[in-house]
N, CA, C and O atoms as a printed pandas DataFrame, in Angstrom:
     atom_number atom_name residue_name chain_id  residue_number  x_coord  y_coord  z_coord
0              1         N          SER        A               1  -37.645   54.056   19.114
1              2        CA          SER        A               1  -37.544   55.110   20.115
2              3         C          SER        A               1  -38.697   56.088   19.932
3              4         O          SER        A               1  -38.846   56.693   18.870
4              5         N          LEU        A               2  -39.497   56.235   20.953
5              6        CA          LEU        A               2  -40.666   57.100   20.882
6              7         C          LEU        A               2  -40.299   58.536   21.212
7              8         O          LEU        A               2  -39.463   58.804   22.074
8              9         N          VAL        A               3  -40.945   59.450   20.505
9             10        CA          VAL        A               3  -40.687   60.880   20.694
10            11         C          VAL        A               3  -42.020   61.612   20.710
11            12         O          VAL        A               3  -42.889   61.349   19.878
12            13         N          LEU        A               4  -42.179   62.523   21.648
13            14        CA          LEU        A               4  -43.327   63.418   21.666
14            15         C          LEU        A               4  -42.890   64.689   20.960
15            16         O          LEU        A               4  -41.938   65.349   21.377
16            17         N          ARG        A               5  -43.596   65.026   19.883
17            18        CA          ARG        A               5  -43.184   66.159   19.055
18            19         C          ARG        A               5  -44.391   66.694   18.308
19            20         O          ARG        A               5  -45.517   66.251   18.533
20            21         N          THR        A               6  -44.154   67.645   17.421
21            22        CA          THR        A               6  -45.202   68.125   16.529
22            23         C          THR        A               6  -45.029   67.451   15.172
23            24         O          THR        A               6  -44.045   66.747   14.941
24            25         N          ARG        A               7  -45.974   67.666   14.293
25            26        CA          ARG        A               7  -45.988   66.957   13.012
26            27         C          ARG        A               7  -44.801   67.311   12.117
27            28         O          ARG        A               7  -44.192   68.375   12.232
28            29         N          ARG        A               8  -44.504   66.372   11.225
29            30        CA          ARG        A               8  -43.448   66.551   10.221
30            31         C          ARG        A               8  -43.930   65.985    8.896
31            32         O          ARG        A               8  -44.841   65.159    8.855
32            33         N          THR        A               9  -43.316   66.433    7.827
33            34        CA          THR        A               9  -43.611   65.891    6.504
34            35         C          THR        A               9  -43.340   64.395    6.511
35            36         O          THR        A               9  -42.305   63.951    7.008
36            37         N          GLY        A              10  -44.267   63.615    5.961
37            38        CA          GLY        A              10  -44.095   62.170    5.876
38            39         C          GLY        A              10  -44.746   61.394    7.006
39            40         O          GLY        A              10  -44.747   60.163    6.978
40            41         N          ASP        A              11  -45.304   62.080    8.007
41            42        CA          ASP        A              11  -45.968   61.392    9.112
42            43         C          ASP        A              11  -47.217   60.675    8.623
43            44         O          ASP        A              11  -47.908   61.147    7.720
44            45         N          TYR        A              12  -47.495   59.528    9.234
45            46        CA          TYR        A              12  -48.672   58.749    8.848
46            47         C          TYR        A              12  -49.225   57.985   10.041
47            48         O          TYR        A              12  -48.549   57.787   11.051
48            49         N          LEU        A              13  -50.486   57.560    9.891
49            50        CA          LEU        A              13  -51.184   56.705   10.863
50            51         C          LEU        A              13  -51.568   55.412   10.168
51            52         O          LEU        A              13  -51.845   55.410    8.969
52            53         N          ILE        A              14  -51.588   54.315   10.910
53            54        CA          ILE        A              14  -52.200   53.079   10.414
54            55         C          ILE        A              14  -53.670   53.189   10.782
55            56         O          ILE        A              14  -53.998   53.356   11.957
56            57         N          ILE        A              15  -54.569   53.099    9.792
57            58        CA          ILE        A              15  -55.979   53.415   10.031
58            59         C          ILE        A              15  -56.899   52.207   10.164
59            60         O          ILE        A              15  -58.057   52.360   10.553
60            61         N          ASN        A              16  -56.404   50.999    9.847
61            62        CA          ASN        A              16  -57.243   49.820   10.009
62            63         C          ASN        A              16  -56.382   48.585   10.238
63            64         O          ASN        A              16  -55.157   48.647   10.133
64            65         N          ARG        A              17  -57.021   47.471   10.549
65            66        CA          ARG        A              17  -56.295   46.234   10.866
66            67         C          ARG        A              17  -55.554   45.655    9.669
67            68         O          ARG        A              17  -54.655   44.832    9.841
68            69         N          GLN        A              18  -55.913   46.069    8.468
69            70        CA          GLN        A              18  -55.218   45.603    7.268
70            71         C          GLN        A              18  -53.888   46.332    7.069
71            72         O          GLN        A              18  -53.106   45.974    6.188
72            73         N          GLY        A              19  -53.637   47.339    7.877
73            74        CA          GLY        A              19  -52.375   48.065    7.797
74            75         C          GLY        A              19  -52.374   49.230    6.827
75            76         O          GLY        A              19  -51.312   49.759    6.498
76            77         N          ASN        A              20  -53.544   49.638    6.364
77            78        CA          ASN        A              20  -53.614   50.779    5.455
78            79         C          ASN        A              20  -53.202   52.058    6.177
79            80         O          ASN        A              20  -53.489   52.251    7.358
80            81         N          ARG        A              21  -52.530   52.914    5.436
81            82        CA          ARG        A              21  -52.013   54.163    5.985
82            83         C          ARG        A              21  -52.820   55.356    5.514
83            84         O          ARG        A              21  -53.472   55.337    4.470
84            85         N          LYS        A              22  -52.745   56.402    6.337
85            86        CA          LYS        A              22  -53.277   57.708    5.957
86            87         C          LYS        A              22  -52.244   58.715    6.440
87            88         O          LYS        A              22  -51.723   58.595    7.549
88            89         N          THR        A              23  -51.950   59.700    5.613
89            90        CA          THR        A              23  -50.996   60.708    6.064
90            91         C          THR        A              23  -51.617   61.499    7.202
91            92         O          THR        A              23  -52.834   61.671    7.271
92            93         N          LEU        A              24  -50.764   61.972    8.086
93            94        CA          LEU        A              24  -51.251   62.789    9.188
94            95         C          LEU        A              24  -51.941   64.035    8.644
95            96         O          LEU        A              24  -52.952   64.481    9.187
96            97         N          LYS        A              25  -51.396   64.586    7.582
97            98        CA          LYS        A              25  -52.003   65.774    6.967
98            99         C          LYS        A              25  -53.445   65.489    6.549
99           100         O          LYS        A              25  -54.344   66.279    6.839
100          101         N          GLU        A              26  -53.669   64.354    5.865
101          102        CA          GLU        A              26  -55.028   63.974    5.447
102          103         C          GLU        A              26  -55.952   63.826    6.654
103          104         O          GLU        A              26  -57.081   64.316    6.653
104          105         N          TYR        A              27  -55.453   63.143    7.679
105          106        CA          TYR        A              27  -56.253   62.919    8.883
106          107         C          TYR        A              27  -56.674   64.244    9.511
107          108         O          TYR        A              27  -57.847   64.429    9.834
108          109         N          LEU        A              28  -55.737   65.161    9.687
109          110        CA          LEU        A              28  -56.039   66.442   10.326
110          111         C          LEU        A              28  -57.044   67.250    9.512
111          112         O          LEU        A              28  -57.912   67.913   10.082
112          113         N          ILE        A              29  -56.936   67.203    8.195
113          114        CA          ILE        A              29  -57.887   67.901    7.326
114          115         C          ILE        A              29  -59.274   67.277    7.458
115          116         O          ILE        A              29  -60.263   67.991    7.624
116          117         N          GLU        A              30  -59.352   65.938    7.386
117          118        CA          GLU        A              30  -60.643   65.244    7.492
118          119         C          GLU        A              30  -61.318   65.483    8.842
119          120         O          GLU        A              30  -62.544   65.559    8.923
120          121         N          GLU        A              31  -60.526   65.601    9.886
121          122        CA          GLU        A              31  -61.068   65.842   11.228
122          123         C          GLU        A              31  -61.363   67.315   11.485
123          124         O          GLU        A              31  -61.817   67.694   12.564
124          125         N          LYS        A              32  -61.096   68.136   10.472
125          126        CA          LYS        A              32  -61.350   69.574   10.535
126          127         C          LYS        A              32  -60.612   70.258   11.695
127          128         O          LYS        A              32  -61.136   71.167   12.340
128          129         N          ILE        A              33  -59.378   69.791   11.939
129          130        CA          ILE        A              33  -58.524   70.459   12.922
130          131         C          ILE        A              33  -58.088   71.775   12.275
131          132         O          ILE        A              33  -57.519   71.758   11.183
132          133         N          PRO        A              34  -58.341   72.905   12.919
133          134        CA          PRO        A              34  -57.981   74.189   12.309
134          135         C          PRO        A              34  -56.491   74.254   11.951
135          136         O          PRO        A              34  -55.627   73.799   12.702
136          137         N          LYS        A              35  -56.228   74.829   10.790
137          138        CA          LYS        A              35  -54.853   74.960   10.303
138          139         C          LYS        A              35  -53.943   75.609   11.338
139          140         O          LYS        A              35  -52.778   75.235   11.479
140          141         N          SER        A              36  -54.482   76.572   12.050
141          142        CA          SER        A              36  -53.688   77.298   13.039
142          143         C          SER        A              36  -53.247   76.418   14.211
143          144         O          SER        A              36  -52.303   76.768   14.919
144          145         N          LEU        A              37  -53.915   75.282   14.427
145          146        CA          LEU        A              37  -53.568   74.390   15.535
146          147         C          LEU        A              37  -52.723   73.194   15.109
147          148         O          LEU        A              37  -52.078   72.568   15.950
148          149         N          ARG        A              38  -52.716   72.870   13.836
149          150        CA          ARG        A              38  -52.065   71.635   13.364
150          151         C          ARG        A              38  -50.582   71.561   13.701
151          152         O          ARG        A              38  -50.084   70.482   14.021
152          153         N          ASP        A              39  -49.872   72.668   13.639
153          154        CA          ASP        A              39  -48.436   72.647   13.916
154          155         C          ASP        A              39  -48.124   72.650   15.405
155          156         O          ASP        A              39  -46.966   72.492   15.792
156          157         N          ARG        A              40  -49.136   72.829   16.246
157          158        CA          ARG        A              40  -48.938   72.809   17.699
158          159         C          ARG        A              40  -49.429   71.522   18.337
159          160         O          ARG        A              40  -49.164   71.278   19.514
160          161         N          LEU        A              41  -50.131   70.708   17.593
161          162        CA          LEU        A              41  -50.733   69.487   18.118
162          163         C          LEU        A              41  -49.654   68.455   18.438
163          164         O          LEU        A              41  -48.905   68.067   17.542
164          165         N          PRO        A              42  -49.552   68.002   19.685
165          166        CA          PRO        A              42  -48.529   67.002   20.012
166          167         C          PRO        A              42  -48.869   65.628   19.445
167          168         O          PRO        A              42  -50.025   65.205   19.460
168          169         N          VAL        A              43  -47.852   64.944   18.948
169          170        CA          VAL        A              43  -48.003   63.565   18.475
170          171         C          VAL        A              43  -46.910   62.714   19.100
171          172         O          VAL        A              43  -45.791   63.179   19.313
172          173         N          LEU        A              44  -47.245   61.468   19.390
173          174        CA          LEU        A              44  -46.271   60.497   19.866
174          175         C          LEU        A              44  -45.868   59.684   18.650
175          176         O          LEU        A              44  -46.717   59.070   18.003
176          177         N          ALA        A              45  -44.575   59.673   18.331
177          178        CA          ALA        A              45  -44.129   59.090   17.072
178          179         C          ALA        A              45  -42.965   58.130   17.257
179          180         O          ALA        A              45  -42.144   58.265   18.165
180          181         N          ASP        A              46  -42.931   57.156   16.357
181          182        CA          ASP        A              46  -41.788   56.265   16.191
182          183         C          ASP        A              46  -41.344   56.485   14.756
183          184         O          ASP        A              46  -41.894   55.882   13.834
184          185         N          GLY        A              47  -40.343   57.352   14.559
185          186        CA          GLY        A              47  -39.994   57.773   13.203
186          187         C          GLY        A              47  -41.154   58.581   12.645
187          188         O          GLY        A              47  -41.614   59.534   13.274
188          189         N          ASN        A              48  -41.630   58.195   11.453
189          190        CA          ASN        A              48  -42.777   58.882   10.844
190          191         C          ASN        A              48  -44.110   58.213   11.175
191          192         O          ASN        A              48  -45.167   58.714   10.793
192          193         N          HIS        A              49  -44.063   57.075   11.887
193          194        CA          HIS        A              49  -45.301   56.399   12.272
194          195         C          HIS        A              49  -45.846   57.079   13.521
195          196         O          HIS        A              49  -45.206   57.075   14.573
196          197         N          ILE        A              50  -47.021   57.655   13.396
197          198        CA          ILE        A              50  -47.663   58.324   14.520
198          199         C          ILE        A              50  -48.455   57.297   15.318
199          200         O          ILE        A              50  -49.385   56.676   14.803
200          201         N          LEU        A              51  -48.074   57.124   16.585
201          202        CA          LEU        A              51  -48.774   56.202   17.464
202          203         C          LEU        A              51  -50.034   56.843   18.028
203          204         O          LEU        A              51  -51.071   56.196   18.177
204          205         N          TRP        A              52  -49.919   58.140   18.340
205          206        CA          TRP        A              52  -51.018   58.836   19.003
206          207         C          TRP        A              52  -51.028   60.294   18.604
207          208         O          TRP        A              52  -50.015   60.985   18.709
208          209         N          VAL        A              53  -52.174   60.757   18.145
209          210        CA          VAL        A              53  -52.405   62.180   17.938
210          211         C          VAL        A              53  -53.093   62.627   19.222
211          212         O          VAL        A              53  -54.268   62.328   19.436
212          213         N          ALA        A              54  -52.371   63.335   20.070
213          214        CA          ALA        A              54  -52.853   63.664   21.415
214          215         C          ALA        A              54  -54.264   64.238   21.390
215          216         O          ALA        A              54  -54.547   65.220   20.704
216          217         N          GLY        A              55  -55.136   63.600   22.157
217          218        CA          GLY        A              55  -56.518   64.054   22.254
218          219         C          GLY        A              55  -57.409   63.621   21.106
219          220         O          GLY        A              55  -58.587   63.978   21.077
220          221         N          HIS        A              56  -56.862   62.840   20.135
221          222        CA          HIS        A              56  -57.661   62.512   18.964
222          223         C          HIS        A              56  -57.671   61.029   18.605
223          224         O          HIS        A              56  -58.722   60.392   18.679
224          225         N          ARG        A              57  -56.561   60.482   18.230
225          226        CA          ARG        A              57  -56.576   59.130   17.671
226          227         C          ARG        A              57  -55.310   58.353   17.984
227          228         O          ARG        A              57  -54.222   58.916   18.106
228          229         N          ILE        A              58  -55.483   57.032   18.112
229          230        CA          ILE        A              58  -54.374   56.100   18.287
230          231         C          ILE        A              58  -54.235   55.316   16.988
231          232         O          ILE        A              58  -55.234   54.947   16.371
232          233         N          SER        A              59  -53.005   55.064   16.578
233          234        CA          SER        A              59  -52.758   54.225   15.408
234          235         C          SER        A              59  -53.375   52.850   15.637
235          236         O          SER        A              59  -53.251   52.296   16.729
236          237         N          GLU        A              60  -54.022   52.304   14.648
237          238        CA          GLU        A              60  -54.633   50.973   14.744
238          239         C          GLU        A              60  -53.597   49.931   15.150
239          240         O          GLU        A              60  -53.918   48.975   15.854
240          241         N          HIS        A              61  -52.378   50.111   14.715
241          242        CA          HIS        A              61  -51.300   49.156   15.008
242          243         C          HIS        A              61  -51.004   49.060   16.506
243          244         O          HIS        A              61  -50.504   48.038   16.974
244          245         N          TYR        A              62  -51.309   50.113   17.254
245          246        CA          TYR        A              62  -50.981   50.153   18.677
246          247         C          TYR        A              62  -52.186   50.070   19.591
247          248         O          TYR        A              62  -52.043   50.266   20.798
248          249         N          LYS        A              63  -53.366   49.787   19.065
249          250        CA          LYS        A              63  -54.543   49.648   19.919
250          251         C          LYS        A              63  -54.449   48.370   20.740
251          252         O          LYS        A              63  -53.884   47.371   20.296
252          253         N          ILE        A              64  -55.005   48.416   21.932
253          254        CA          ILE        A              64  -54.993   47.263   22.831
254          255         C          ILE        A              64  -55.962   46.214   22.308
255          256         O          ILE        A              64  -57.106   46.521   21.970
256          257         N          ASP        A              65  -55.489   44.962   22.245
257          258        CA          ASP        A              65  -56.353   43.844   21.859
258          259         C          ASP        A              65  -55.995   42.621   22.695
259          260         O          ASP        A              65  -55.217   42.728   23.643
260          261         N          GLU        A              66  -56.548   41.471   22.359
261          262        CA          GLU        A              66  -56.328   40.257   23.152
262          263         C          GLU        A              66  -54.876   39.774   23.136
263          264         O          GLU        A              66  -54.493   38.959   23.974
264          265         N          GLN        A              67  -54.067   40.263   22.200
265          266        CA          GLN        A              67  -52.672   39.839   22.135
266          267         C          GLN        A              67  -51.701   40.830   22.788
267          268         O          GLN        A              67  -50.489   40.614   22.783
268          269         N          THR        A              68  -52.239   41.905   23.343
269          270        CA          THR        A              68  -51.413   42.923   23.986
270          271         C          THR        A              68  -50.751   42.365   25.242
271          272         O          THR        A              68  -51.406   41.745   26.080
272          273         N          LYS        A              69  -49.449   42.591   25.359
273          274        CA          LYS        A              69  -48.701   42.131   26.534
274          275         C          LYS        A              69  -48.194   43.294   27.381
275          276         O          LYS        A              69  -48.031   43.150   28.592
276          277         N          THR        A              70  -47.948   44.425   26.766
277          278        CA          THR        A              70  -47.411   45.587   27.467
278          279         C          THR        A              70  -48.222   46.815   27.076
279          280         O          THR        A              70  -48.575   46.999   25.911
280          281         N          ILE        A              71  -48.510   47.647   28.065
281          282        CA          ILE        A              71  -49.266   48.876   27.815
282          283         C          ILE        A              71  -48.429   50.065   28.254
283          284         O          ILE        A              71  -47.882   50.074   29.356
284          285         N          LEU        A              72  -48.332   51.058   27.401
285          286        CA          LEU        A              72  -47.664   52.307   27.723
286          287         C          LEU        A              72  -48.745   53.352   27.927
287          288         O          LEU        A              72  -49.575   53.576   27.046
288          289         N          GLU        A              73  -48.737   53.986   29.081
289          290        CA          GLU        A              73  -49.700   55.052   29.351
290          291         C          GLU        A              73  -48.960   56.376   29.297
291          292         O          GLU        A              73  -47.958   56.566   29.986
292          293         N          VAL        A              74  -49.458   57.287   28.477
293          294        CA          VAL        A              74  -48.849   58.600   28.327
294          295         C          VAL        A              74  -49.911   59.647   28.646
295          296         O          VAL        A              74  -51.022   59.601   28.118
296          297         N          GLN        A              75  -49.560   60.578   29.507
297          298        CA          GLN        A              75  -50.463   61.683   29.832
298          299         C          GLN        A              75  -49.740   62.994   29.556
299          300         O          GLN        A              75  -48.552   63.143   29.842
300          301         N          ILE        A              76  -50.476   63.927   29.001
301          302        CA          ILE        A              76  -49.923   65.255   28.739
302          303         C          ILE        A              76  -50.736   66.233   29.569
303          304         O          ILE        A              76  -51.963   66.257   29.478
304          305         N          THR        A              77  -50.070   67.029   30.368
305          306        CA          THR        A              77  -50.759   68.035   31.167
306          307         C          THR        A              77  -50.148   69.398   30.862
307          308         O          THR        A              77  -48.982   69.504   30.481
308          309         N          GLY        A              78  -50.947   70.420   31.034
309          310        CA          GLY        A              78  -50.477   71.781   30.783
310          311         C          GLY        A              78  -50.411   72.060   29.292
311          312         O          GLY        A              78  -51.070   71.390   28.496
312          313         N          GLY        A              79  -49.631   73.031   28.924
313          314        CA          GLY        A              79  -49.484   73.395   27.518
314          315         C          GLY        A              79  -50.517   74.402   27.083
315          316         O          GLY        A              79  -51.343   74.856   27.874
316          317         N          THR        A              80  -50.456   74.747   25.803
317          318        CA          THR        A              80  -51.336   75.790   25.282
318          319         C          THR        A              80  -52.264   75.298   24.186
319          320         O          THR        A              80  -53.030   76.084   23.629
320          321         N          TYR        A              81  -52.208   73.986   23.860
321          322        CA          TYR        A              81  -53.105   73.476   22.824
322          323         C          TYR        A              81  -54.532   73.647   23.290
323          324         O          TYR        A              81  -54.842   73.398   24.454
324          325         N          ASP        A              82  -55.390   74.064   22.405
325          326        CA          ASP        A              82  -56.752   74.305   22.814
326          327         C          ASP        A              82  -57.716   73.840   21.735
327          328         O          ASP        A              82  -58.567   74.601   21.275
328          329         N          GLY        A              83  -57.572   72.580   21.336
329          330        CA          GLY        A              83  -58.406   72.003   20.294
330          331         C          GLY        A              83  -59.425   71.149   20.893
331          332         O          GLY        A              83  -60.237   70.563   20.178
């Protein structure tokens, strides 16, 4: 079940085809997302697995490839995020 929410402890992204993980916290720090914006940044999540960091990155596990059969398109409009 997918949920659009803000970050939580334990969130992670799959960062490569080998299935290696990176915590969302590490990713946000490496991308130099200001601390003041990190708790407002919307993420699309399945449990703690982050599928999409809105405006930034898609989990490698969910990227479209030659074996993709179904595509989910999500758009976010409005809001106050300004990153």
